[in-house]
N, C-alpha and C positions, 0 to 999 in steps of 0.2 A: 818350333813344332808345338803345336797345339795338343791338349791332354786327350782329346776325344778322336786323335786320329787313330786309326787301326792299323797297323804294319802289314803288310802283304810280302810274302816271302814266295820264290820260284819253288814249285813241288819237285822239280830233279834233284836241286843242290840246296835249297832252304835259303840261297842268297835274297836277301831285301832288293824289293824291286820298287818300293814307295809305300804310299800311305793311300788309305779310303778315308774321306773325311765325311761323316757325318751331316747332311743338308736336307731339310725336311723329310721328305720318305725316301731319299735316296743317298747317293755317295758321290763325293767328286774325287776325282783321280789327283793325287799329288806325286811328283816324281821325286828322285833321291836330290834333286837342288831346292826342294820345297817349293815348286812352281805347279798350280794348278793346270791340270792337261786335260780336263774335261768338263762338260756340266754335269751335273746330277744325274746319276745313272743307277740301275739297279743293282744290287750285289752281284750279280752273276757277271754283268757287263763292265761292272767295275774291275773286277779281278782278271776278266780278260782284255782289259784296256790295258791294263798294268802289265799283263804278260806280253802283249804285243809291242809295248813300249819297250819294255827291256831295261837294259843299262848301256846299250851300246852305243848310244849319244855321249857319255861319258868318255868316249874315246877319240870324239871328233874334235878337232881344233874349235876353240872359243875365242872371243875377243872381250879382253877386260877393259873397261874405261878407266882410265887414270886419274890423280887428283886435278892434272892441268885439261882434262876434258877429252885427249887423245885416246883412241885403241889401240892396244897392243895384243899382239896374238897369242895366245896361251893355250896349253894342255893344263885339262884338269888331273891333280895330282894325288888328292884324299877328298873325299866327301864323308860329313857326318852331320849329326844334327848339332855339336858342337861348332861346326865351322866348315869352311871348305878352304884347300889350298891349292891354289893353280901356279903353273910354273911358266915362264917366258918361253916360248916355242923355240927349241935350239934345232929343228929340224934332223935331231939324233945325232948331233954333234957332240961326240963322248968327251970333248976337250974344252966345250964351252962351259961358261961360269953361269951357274944355274940362278936365277931369279925369281925368287918366290913370292908371291902375296898371299893374304889370307882374306878371304871376303864372309860374311855372316852367312846364316843360314836363318831363315830362307835368301835366296841371292834374287835380286830384282833383275828383270828382264833388261833394263837401262842401266847397270852395272855388269852382265856379263850375258853374253849372248853367243849364239852359234855365229863361227865365221863363215863369210860368204866362202864359197867353192872358188 
């Protein structure tokens, strides 16, 4: 996280949705994974974009690139600026052994990507 990022929270429950990064005369939207989601926008449209993006994407399945280059289907377990924890998707099996992986914040698209449906 860069020191000039401005936190944005949802008005209803004050849940953090991301940040707005000052760029020139505008602001670039940064999501909870630390990824740029828009080009530079004015303040109002940047806040609107973060509200629209929300945080639902965190519940979607993702794929993590492993050290050998293969992709593993995972679910995001925790997100913070200190790091991101994902776990192997166990399809809800309560008896499955949990395999967790730590990735740095911000996480690159070539390390963690949305899983194809």
